N, CA, C, O and the ligand as a Tripos MOL2 file, in Angstrom:
@<TRIPOS>MOLECULE
protein
  225   223    57     0     0
PROTEIN
NO_CHARGES

@<TRIPOS>ATOM
      1 N        -160.0790  182.8250   60.2940 N.3       1 MET1
      2 CA       -159.7730  182.6720   61.7200 C.3       1 MET1
      3 C        -158.3280  182.2010   61.8970 C.2       1 MET1
      4 O        -157.8920  181.2580   61.2370 O.2       1 MET1
      5 N        -157.6180  182.8400   62.7590 N.am      2 SER2
      6 CA       -156.2220  182.4430   62.9790 C.3       2 SER2
      7 C        -156.1300  181.2820   63.9690 C.2       2 SER2
      8 O        -157.0440  181.0440   64.7580 O.2       2 SER2
      9 N        -155.0350  180.5850   63.9120 N.am      3 LYS3
     10 CA       -154.8510  179.4470   64.8170 C.3       3 LYS3
     11 C        -154.7940  179.8970   66.2760 C.2       3 LYS3
     12 O        -155.1950  179.1700   67.1850 O.2       3 LYS3
     13 N        -154.2880  181.1140   66.4760 N.am      4 PHE4
     14 CA       -154.1330  181.5940   67.8480 C.3       4 PHE4
     15 C        -155.4620  181.6380   68.5980 C.2       4 PHE4
     16 O        -155.5260  181.3390   69.7900 O.2       4 PHE4
     17 N        -156.5040  182.0110   67.8910 N.am      5 GLU5
     18 CA       -157.8010  182.1340   68.5570 C.3       5 GLU5
     19 C        -158.2970  180.7960   69.1070 C.2       5 GLU5
     20 O        -158.9870  180.7470   70.1250 O.2       5 GLU5
     21 N        -157.9430  179.7440   68.4350 N.am      6 ARG6
     22 CA       -158.3380  178.4160   68.9060 C.3       6 ARG6
     23 C        -157.7140  178.0930   70.2650 C.2       6 ARG6
     24 O        -158.3220  177.4410   71.1140 O.2       6 ARG6
     25 N        -156.5060  178.5620   70.4360 N.am      7 TYR7
     26 CA       -155.7720  178.1720   71.6450 C.3       7 TYR7
     27 C        -155.9250  179.1680   72.7920 C.2       7 TYR7
     28 O        -155.1520  179.1500   73.7500 O.2       7 TYR7
     29 N        -156.9100  180.0170   72.6850 N.am      8 LYS8
     30 CA       -157.1470  180.9490   73.7930 C.3       8 LYS8
     31 C        -157.4300  180.1610   75.0760 C.2       8 LYS8
     32 O        -158.2750  179.2670   75.1060 O.2       8 LYS8
     33 N        -156.7200  180.5100   76.0970 N.am      9 LYS9
     34 CA       -156.9010  179.7810   77.3580 C.3       9 LYS9
     35 C        -158.1050  180.3220   78.1130 C.2       9 LYS9
     36 O        -158.3900  181.5200   78.0960 O.2       9 LYS9
     37 N        -158.7860  179.4290   78.7570 N.am     10 LYS10
     38 CA       -159.8510  179.8600   79.6660 C.3      10 LYS10
     39 C        -159.2020  180.4170   80.9240 C.2      10 LYS10
     40 O        -158.2530  179.8450   81.4590 O.2      10 LYS10
     41 N        -159.7270  181.5330   81.3800 N.am     11 VAL11
     42 CA       -159.1730  182.0990   82.6140 C.3      11 VAL11
     43 C        -159.8380  181.4200   83.8080 C.2      11 VAL11
     44 O        -161.0070  181.6600   84.1100 O.2      11 VAL11
     45 N        -159.0760  180.5820   84.4680 N.am     12 GLU12
     46 CA       -159.6180  179.8890   85.6370 C.3      12 GLU12
     47 C        -159.1060  180.5520   86.9060 C.2      12 GLU12
     48 O        -157.9440  180.9520   86.9790 O.2      12 GLU12
     49 N        -159.9510  180.6670   87.8800 N.am     13 PRO13
     50 CA       -159.4830  181.2560   89.1590 C.3      13 PRO13
     51 C        -158.4120  180.3690   89.7640 C.2      13 PRO13
     52 O        -158.6150  179.1700   89.9520 O.2      13 PRO13
     53 N        -157.2840  180.9610   90.0630 N.am     14 TYR14
     54 CA       -156.1730  180.2010   90.6210 C.3      14 TYR14
     55 C        -156.3330  180.0720   92.1300 C.2      14 TYR14
     56 O        -156.3750  181.0640   92.8580 O.2      14 TYR14
     57 N        -156.4180  178.8490   92.5670 N.am     15 ILE15
     58 CA       -156.5190  178.6240   94.0120 C.3      15 ILE15
     59 C        -155.1150  178.4590   94.5710 C.2      15 ILE15
     60 O        -154.4370  177.4620   94.3200 O.2      15 ILE15
     61 N        -154.6970  179.4600   95.3350 N.am     16 TYR16
     62 CA       -153.3570  179.4270   95.9050 C.3      16 TYR16
     63 C        -153.2600  178.3470   96.9700 C.2      16 TYR16
     64 O        -154.2690  177.9660   97.5640 O.2      16 TYR16
     65 N        -152.0520  177.8510   97.2140 N.am     17 PRO17
     66 CA       -151.8820  176.8510   98.2700 C.3      17 PRO17
     67 C        -152.4210  177.3770   99.5860 C.2      17 PRO17
     68 O        -152.0790  178.4800  100.0120 O.2      17 PRO17
     69 N        -153.2400  176.6040  100.2090 N.am     18 HIS18
     70 CA       -153.8820  177.1160  101.4290 C.3      18 HIS18
     71 C        -154.0280  176.0360  102.4960 C.2      18 HIS18
     72 O        -153.8970  174.8420  102.2300 O.2      18 HIS18
     73 N        -154.2990  176.4940  103.6910 N.am     19 LYS19
     74 CA       -154.5870  175.6160  104.8250 C.3      19 LYS19
     75 C        -155.9510  176.0000  105.3760 C.2      19 LYS19
     76 O        -156.6220  176.9060  104.8830 O.2      19 LYS19
     77 N        -156.3280  175.2790  106.4080 N.am     20 HIS20
     78 CA       -157.5820  175.6380  107.0710 C.3      20 HIS20
     79 C        -157.3120  175.9570  108.5290 C.2      20 HIS20
     80 O        -156.4960  175.3120  109.1870 O.2      20 HIS20
     81 N        -158.0110  176.9590  109.0140 N.am     21 CYS21
     82 CA       -157.8620  177.3930  110.3980 C.3      21 CYS21
     83 C        -158.0830  176.2140  111.3470 C.2      21 CYS21
     84 O        -159.0660  175.4830  111.2240 O.2      21 CYS21
     85 N        -157.1650  176.0400  112.2870 N.am     22 LYS22
     86 CA       -157.2750  174.9210  113.2280 C.3      22 LYS22
     87 C        -158.4800  175.0780  114.1320 C.2      22 LYS22
     88 O        -159.0030  174.1030  114.6710 O.2      22 LYS22
     89 N        -158.9080  176.3030  114.2900 N.am     23 GLN23
     90 CA       -159.9900  176.5880  115.2180 C.3      23 GLN23
     91 C        -161.3600  176.4010  114.5640 C.2      23 GLN23
     92 O        -162.2200  175.7010  115.0990 O.2      23 GLN23
     93 N        -161.5560  177.0360  113.3990 N.am     24 CYS24
     94 CA       -162.9050  177.0550  112.8180 C.3      24 CYS24
     95 C        -162.9490  176.4730  111.3960 C.2      24 CYS24
     96 O        -164.0340  176.3090  110.8370 O.2      24 CYS24
     97 N        -161.7870  176.1580  110.8050 N.am     25 GLY25
     98 CA       -161.7780  175.5550  109.4840 C.3      25 GLY25
     99 C        -161.8650  176.5440  108.3330 C.2      25 GLY25
    100 O        -162.0230  176.1410  107.1810 O.2      25 GLY25
    101 N        -161.7660  177.8150  108.6270 N.am     26 GLU26
    102 CA       -161.7760  178.8530  107.5890 C.3      26 GLU26
    103 C        -160.5500  178.7080  106.6980 C.2      26 GLU26
    104 O        -159.4780  178.3370  107.1760 O.2      26 GLU26
    105 N        -160.6990  179.0010  105.3910 N.am     27 MET27
    106 CA       -159.5670  178.9060  104.4780 C.3      27 MET27
    107 C        -158.5850  180.0420  104.7290 C.2      27 MET27
    108 O        -158.9770  181.2080  104.7590 O.2      27 MET27
    109 N        -157.3190  179.7100  104.9070 N.am     28 ILE28
    110 CA       -156.2920  180.7140  105.2000 C.3      28 ILE28
    111 C        -155.0420  180.4310  104.3790 C.2      28 ILE28
    112 O        -154.9000  179.3430  103.8210 O.2      28 ILE28
    113 N        -154.1360  181.4000  104.3020 N.am     29 THR29
    114 CA       -152.8810  181.1800  103.5850 C.3      29 THR29
    115 C        -151.9770  180.2500  104.3900 C.2      29 THR29
    116 O        -152.1280  180.1120  105.6040 O.2      29 THR29
    117 N        -151.0380  179.6180  103.6960 N.am     30 GLU30
    118 CA       -150.1900  178.6070  104.3280 C.3      30 GLU30
    119 C        -149.3500  179.1620  105.4630 C.2      30 GLU30
    120 O        -148.9190  178.4190  106.3450 O.2      30 GLU30
    121 N        -149.1180  180.4640  105.4430 N.am     31 ALA31
    122 CA       -148.2540  181.0690  106.4490 C.3      31 ALA31
    123 C        -148.9040  181.0880  107.8270 C.2      31 ALA31
    124 O        -148.2130  181.2190  108.8370 O.2      31 ALA31
    125 N        -150.2430  180.9570  107.8740 N.am     32 TYR32
    126 CA       -150.9520  181.0850  109.1460 C.3      32 TYR32
    127 C        -151.4470  179.7490  109.6650 C.2      32 TYR32
    128 O        -151.5990  178.7910  108.9070 O.2      32 TYR32
    129 N        -151.6940  179.6960  110.9550 N.am     33 THR33
    130 CA       -152.2710  178.5100  111.5700 C.3      33 THR33
    131 C        -153.7450  178.7300  111.8330 C.2      33 THR33
    132 O        -154.5490  177.8000  111.7570 O.2      33 THR33
    133 N        -154.1010  179.9920  112.1510 N.am     34 TYR34
    134 CA       -155.4850  180.3460  112.4130 C.3      34 TYR34
    135 C        -155.9180  181.4900  111.5100 C.2      34 TYR34
    136 O        -155.0750  182.2070  110.9710 O.2      34 TYR34
    137 N        -157.2100  181.6650  111.3420 N.am     35 CYS35
    138 CA       -157.7220  182.7980  110.5850 C.3      35 CYS35
    139 C        -157.6510  184.0540  111.4570 C.2      35 CYS35
    140 O        -157.5540  183.9480  112.6790 O.2      35 CYS35
    141 N        -157.6990  185.2430  110.8440 N.am     36 PRO36
    142 CA       -157.5600  186.4960  111.6020 C.3      36 PRO36
    143 C        -158.5070  186.5710  112.7980 C.2      36 PRO36
    144 O        -158.1240  187.0700  113.8560 O.2      36 PRO36
    145 N        -159.7230  186.0870  112.6450 N.am     37 GLU37
    146 CA       -160.6910  186.1730  113.7460 C.3      37 GLU37
    147 C        -160.2530  185.3210  114.9310 C.2      37 GLU37
    148 O        -160.3670  185.7360  116.0840 O.2      37 GLU37
    149 N        -159.7540  184.1310  114.6350 N.am     38 CYS38
    150 CA       -159.3110  183.2610  115.7150 C.3      38 CYS38
    151 C        -158.0410  183.8070  116.3580 C.2      38 CYS38
    152 O        -157.8320  183.6290  117.5580 O.2      38 CYS38
    153 N        -157.1930  184.4680  115.5770 N.am     39 TYR39
    154 CA       -156.0140  185.1080  116.1500 C.3      39 TYR39
    155 C        -156.4340  186.1640  117.1660 C.2      39 TYR39
    156 O        -155.8330  186.2890  118.2330 O.2      39 TYR39
    157 N        -157.4780  186.9260  116.8200 N.am     40 LYS40
    158 CA       -157.9800  187.9430  117.7390 C.3      40 LYS40
    159 C        -158.4460  187.2990  119.0310 C.2      40 LYS40
    160 O        -158.1430  187.7740  120.1260 O.2      40 LYS40
    161 N        -159.1920  186.2040  118.8870 N.am     41 LYS41
    162 CA       -159.7100  185.5190  120.0730 C.3      41 LYS41
    163 C        -158.5660  185.0160  120.9350 C.2      41 LYS41
    164 O        -158.6000  185.1280  122.1610 O.2      41 LYS41
    165 N        -157.5450  184.4570  120.2780 N.am     42 LEU42
    166 CA       -156.3940  183.9380  121.0260 C.3      42 LEU42
    167 C        -155.6690  185.0670  121.7550 C.2      42 LEU42
    168 O        -155.2310  184.9050  122.8940 O.2      42 LEU42
    169 N        -155.5480  186.2150  121.0800 N.am     43 GLU43
    170 CA       -154.8800  187.3540  121.7070 C.3      43 GLU43
    171 C        -155.6490  187.8190  122.9370 C.2      43 GLU43
    172 O        -155.0630  188.1640  123.9640 O.2      43 GLU43
    173 N        -156.9680  187.8200  122.8110 N.am     44 GLU44
    174 CA       -157.7930  188.2360  123.9500 C.3      44 GLU44
    175 C        -157.6040  187.2820  125.1190 C.2      44 GLU44
    176 O        -157.5450  187.7000  126.2750 O.2      44 GLU44
    177 N        -157.5100  186.0000  124.8030 N.am     45 LYS45
    178 CA       -157.2960  185.0090  125.8590 C.3      45 LYS45
    179 C        -155.9750  185.2700  126.5560 C.2      45 LYS45
    180 O        -155.8940  185.2140  127.7830 O.2      45 LYS45
    181 N        -154.9340  185.5550  125.7760 N.am     46 LYS46
    182 CA       -153.6220  185.8340  126.3530 C.3      46 LYS46
    183 C        -153.6960  187.0340  127.2830 C.2      46 LYS46
    184 O        -153.1550  187.0140  128.3890 O.2      46 LYS46
    185 N        -154.3760  188.0820  126.8170 N.am     47 LYS47
    186 CA       -154.5040  189.2920  127.6230 C.3      47 LYS47
    187 C        -155.2070  188.9890  128.9330 C.2      47 LYS47
    188 O        -154.8230  189.4830  129.9930 O.2      47 LYS47
    189 N        -156.2440  188.1670  128.8390 N.am     48 ARG48
    190 CA       -156.9820  187.8190  130.0560 C.3      48 ARG48
    191 C        -156.0790  187.1000  131.0380 C.2      48 ARG48
    192 O        -156.1250  187.3490  132.2430 O.2      48 ARG48
    193 N        -155.2470  186.1910  130.5020 N.am     49 LYS49
    194 CA       -154.3250  185.4640  131.3650 C.3      49 LYS49
    195 C        -153.3740  186.4180  132.0790 C.2      49 LYS49
    196 O        -153.1420  186.3070  133.2830 O.2      49 LYS49
    197 N        -152.8310  187.3540  131.3130 N.am     50 LEU50
    198 CA       -151.8990  188.3250  131.8970 C.3      50 LEU50
    199 C        -152.5970  189.1470  132.9690 C.2      50 LEU50
    200 O        -152.0230  189.4560  134.0130 O.2      50 LEU50
    201 N        -153.8420  189.4930  132.6910 N.am     51 PHE51
    202 CA       -154.6180  190.2950  133.6400 C.3      51 PHE51
    203 C        -154.8230  189.5220  134.9360 C.2      51 PHE51
    204 O        -154.7180  190.0800  136.0280 O.2      51 PHE51
    205 N        -155.1150  188.2470  134.8050 N.am     52 LYS52
    206 CA       -155.3260  187.4150  135.9800 C.3      52 LYS52
    207 C        -154.0640  187.3570  136.8250 C.2      52 LYS52
    208 O        -154.1110  187.4360  138.0520 O.2      52 LYS52
    209 N        -152.9230  187.2150  136.1340 N.am     53 ARG53
    210 CA       -151.6480  187.1270  136.8390 C.3      53 ARG53
    211 C        -151.4090  188.3950  137.6540 C.2      53 ARG53
    212 O        -150.9480  188.3330  138.7940 O.2      53 ARG53
    213 N        -151.7260  189.5450  137.0590 N.am     54 LYS54
    214 CA       -151.5230  190.8100  137.7460 C.3      54 LYS54
    215 C        -152.4070  190.8940  138.9900 C.2      54 LYS54
    216 O        -151.9950  191.4040  140.0320 O.2      54 LYS54
    217 N        -153.6210  190.3860  138.8560 N.am     55 LYS55
    218 CA       -154.5480  190.4060  139.9940 C.3      55 LYS55
    219 C        -154.0220  189.5880  141.1500 C.2      55 LYS55
    220 O        -154.1120  189.9930  142.3100 O.2      55 LYS55
    221 N        -153.4600  188.4100  140.8160 N.am     56 ASN56
    222 CA       -152.9240  187.5670  141.8700 C.3      56 ASN56
    223 C        -151.6100  188.1530  142.3760 C.2      56 ASN56
    224 O        -150.9880  187.5880  143.2750 O.2      56 ASN56
    225 ZN       -160.6790  180.5290  112.5930 Zn       57 ZN57
@<TRIPOS>BOND
     1     1     2 1
     2     2     3 1
     3     3     4 2
     4     3     5 am
     5     5     6 1
     6     6     7 1
     7     7     8 2
     8     7     9 am
     9     9    10 1
    10    10    11 1
    11    11    12 2
    12    11    13 am
    13    13    14 1
    14    14    15 1
    15    15    16 2
    16    15    17 am
    17    17    18 1
    18    18    19 1
    19    19    20 2
    20    19    21 am
    21    21    22 1
    22    22    23 1
    23    23    24 2
    24    23    25 am
    25    25    26 1
    26    26    27 1
    27    27    28 2
    28    27    29 am
    29    29    30 1
    30    30    31 1
    31    31    32 2
    32    31    33 am
    33    33    34 1
    34    34    35 1
    35    35    36 2
    36    35    37 am
    37    37    38 1
    38    38    39 1
    39    39    40 2
    40    39    41 am
    41    41    42 1
    42    42    43 1
    43    43    44 2
    44    43    45 am
    45    45    46 1
    46    46    47 1
    47    47    48 2
    48    47    49 am
    49    49    50 1
    50    50    51 1
    51    51    52 2
    52    51    53 am
    53    53    54 1
    54    54    55 1
    55    55    56 2
    56    55    57 am
    57    57    58 1
    58    58    59 1
    59    59    60 2
    60    59    61 am
    61    61    62 1
    62    62    63 1
    63    63    64 2
    64    63    65 am
    65    65    66 1
    66    66    67 1
    67    67    68 2
    68    67    69 am
    69    69    70 1
    70    70    71 1
    71    71    72 2
    72    71    73 am
    73    73    74 1
    74    74    75 1
    75    75    76 2
    76    75    77 am
    77    77    78 1
    78    78    79 1
    79    79    80 2
    80    79    81 am
    81    81    82 1
    82    82    83 1
    83    83    84 2
    84    83    85 am
    85    85    86 1
    86    86    87 1
    87    87    88 2
    88    87    89 am
    89    89    90 1
    90    90    91 1
    91    91    92 2
    92    91    93 am
    93    93    94 1
    94    94    95 1
    95    95    96 2
    96    95    97 am
    97    97    98 1
    98    98    99 1
    99    99   100 2
   100    99   101 am
   101   101   102 1
   102   102   103 1
   103   103   104 2
   104   103   105 am
   105   105   106 1
   106   106   107 1
   107   107   108 2
   108   107   109 am
   109   109   110 1
   110   110   111 1
   111   111   112 2
   112   111   113 am
   113   113   114 1
   114   114   115 1
   115   115   116 2
   116   115   117 am
   117   117   118 1
   118   118   119 1
   119   119   120 2
   120   119   121 am
   121   121   122 1
   122   122   123 1
   123   123   124 2
   124   123   125 am
   125   125   126 1
   126   126   127 1
   127   127   128 2
   128   127   129 am
   129   129   130 1
   130   130   131 1
   131   131   132 2
   132   131   133 am
   133   133   134 1
   134   134   135 1
   135   135   136 2
   136   135   137 am
   137   137   138 1
   138   138   139 1
   139   139   140 2
   140   139   141 am
   141   141   142 1
   142   142   143 1
   143   143   144 2
   144   143   145 am
   145   145   146 1
   146   146   147 1
   147   147   148 2
   148   147   149 am
   149   149   150 1
   150   150   151 1
   151   151   152 2
   152   151   153 am
   153   153   154 1
   154   154   155 1
   155   155   156 2
   156   155   157 am
   157   157   158 1
   158   158   159 1
   159   159   160 2
   160   159   161 am
   161   161   162 1
   162   162   163 1
   163   163   164 2
   164   163   165 am
   165   165   166 1
   166   166   167 1
   167   167   168 2
   168   167   169 am
   169   169   170 1
   170   170   171 1
   171   171   172 2
   172   171   173 am
   173   173   174 1
   174   174   175 1
   175   175   176 2
   176   175   177 am
   177   177   178 1
   178   178   179 1
   179   179   180 2
   180   179   181 am
   181   181   182 1
   182   182   183 1
   183   183   184 2
   184   183   185 am
   185   185   186 1
   186   186   187 1
   187   187   188 2
   188   187   189 am
   189   189   190 1
   190   190   191 1
   191   191   192 2
   192   191   193 am
   193   193   194 1
   194   194   195 1
   195   195   196 2
   196   195   197 am
   197   197   198 1
   198   198   199 1
   199   199   200 2
   200   199   201 am
   201   201   202 1
   202   202   203 1
   203   203   204 2
   204   203   205 am
   205   205   206 1
   206   206   207 1
   207   207   208 2
   208   207   209 am
   209   209   210 1
   210   210   211 1
   211   211   212 2
   212   211   213 am
   213   213   214 1
   214   214   215 1
   215   215   216 2
   216   215   217 am
   217   217   218 1
   218   218   219 1
   219   219   220 2
   220   219   221 am
   221   221   222 1
   222   222   223 1
   223   223   224 2
@<TRIPOS>SUBSTRUCTURE
     1 MET1         2 RESIDUE 1 A MET
     2 SER2         6 RESIDUE 1 A SER
     3 LYS3        10 RESIDUE 1 A LYS
     4 PHE4        14 RESIDUE 1 A PHE
     5 GLU5        18 RESIDUE 1 A GLU
     6 ARG6        22 RESIDUE 1 A ARG
     7 TYR7        26 RESIDUE 1 A TYR
     8 LYS8        30 RESIDUE 1 A LYS
     9 LYS9        34 RESIDUE 1 A LYS
    10 LYS10       38 RESIDUE 1 A LYS
    11 VAL11       42 RESIDUE 1 A VAL
    12 GLU12       46 RESIDUE 1 A GLU
    13 PRO13       50 RESIDUE 1 A PRO
    14 TYR14       54 RESIDUE 1 A TYR
    15 ILE15       58 RESIDUE 1 A ILE
    16 TYR16       62 RESIDUE 1 A TYR
    17 PRO17       66 RESIDUE 1 A PRO
    18 HIS18       70 RESIDUE 1 A HIS
    19 LYS19       74 RESIDUE 1 A LYS
    20 HIS20       78 RESIDUE 1 A HIS
    21 CYS21       82 RESIDUE 1 A CYS
    22 LYS22       86 RESIDUE 1 A LYS
    23 GLN23       90 RESIDUE 1 A GLN
    24 CYS24       94 RESIDUE 1 A CYS
    25 GLY25       98 RESIDUE 1 A GLY
    26 GLU26      102 RESIDUE 1 A GLU
    27 MET27      106 RESIDUE 1 A MET
    28 ILE28      110 RESIDUE 1 A ILE
    29 THR29      114 RESIDUE 1 A THR
    30 GLU30      118 RESIDUE 1 A GLU
    31 ALA31      122 RESIDUE 1 A ALA
    32 TYR32      126 RESIDUE 1 A TYR
    33 THR33      130 RESIDUE 1 A THR
    34 TYR34      134 RESIDUE 1 A TYR
    35 CYS35      138 RESIDUE 1 A CYS
    36 PRO36      142 RESIDUE 1 A PRO
    37 GLU37      146 RESIDUE 1 A GLU
    38 CYS38      150 RESIDUE 1 A CYS
    39 TYR39      154 RESIDUE 1 A TYR
    40 LYS40      158 RESIDUE 1 A LYS
    41 LYS41      162 RESIDUE 1 A LYS
    42 LEU42      166 RESIDUE 1 A LEU
    43 GLU43      170 RESIDUE 1 A GLU
    44 GLU44      174 RESIDUE 1 A GLU
    45 LYS45      178 RESIDUE 1 A LYS
    46 LYS46      182 RESIDUE 1 A LYS
    47 LYS47      186 RESIDUE 1 A LYS
    48 ARG48      190 RESIDUE 1 A ARG
    49 LYS49      194 RESIDUE 1 A LYS
    50 LEU50      198 RESIDUE 1 A LEU
    51 PHE51      202 RESIDUE 1 A PHE
    52 LYS52      206 RESIDUE 1 A LYS
    53 ARG53      210 RESIDUE 1 A ARG
    54 LYS54      214 RESIDUE 1 A LYS
    55 LYS55      218 RESIDUE 1 A LYS
    56 ASN56      222 RESIDUE 1 A ASN
    57 ZN57       225 GROUP 0 **** ****
């Protein structure tokens, strides 16, 4: 048996730096504040606001 075989590294899943969605706590990448689903909800809210403004 060679020495190299002894030092074989275990492959561990690498957990990348992450944050949690401010809305629901879902795990997300550091670049985001909300998860994709919450972004959709926020966008819909914005659209509704714009729609209301047009009505008035
Ligand atoms: Zn979320």
